[in-house]
C-alpha positions, 0 to 999 in steps of 0.5 A: 453183455452178461446174462442175468442169472436164471430164475430160482427153481422150486427146489431152491425155496426152503420151508422150515419152522423158522420160515413158517413162524416168520409168516405169523400163522394162527396158533392152531395151525402152528401147533399142528406144524410143530407137532408133526414137522417141527424138525422139517427143513426141506424144499417146497417139493418135499413140503407139498407131499407132507401128509399131516398138513391140509391142502389149504395150509400148503397153499398158504405157505406156498403163497408166502414162500414163492415170489409173488409175480411169477407165483403161477409159473412156480405152481406150474413147475411144481405140478409138473414135478409132482408124482402123478399118484399124489393123493392129497389133492395138492396136485389137483389144485395146482392143475387148475393153474393155467399152463400159460402164464 
């Protein structure tokens, strides 16, 4: 019997301007994104370390980009892969997600 493919990893979820526009963010937050990262095209691991995006905006985008059912599992995977010296608080926020989901 053929095994199902493994679930996607956080590196496989891409964030860019077209994706963010598709989520219909408010005008102010979209303007901030375009001013600082309009040409950005990277995965969620690269996205969460951007320094000119608020933690709240990062979490909003993650919640839109990552699948709903295993969202917490992806947050756990992200926190395990992020650099321990990350200052902007996103890692601390992800540390509050339980390890066992």
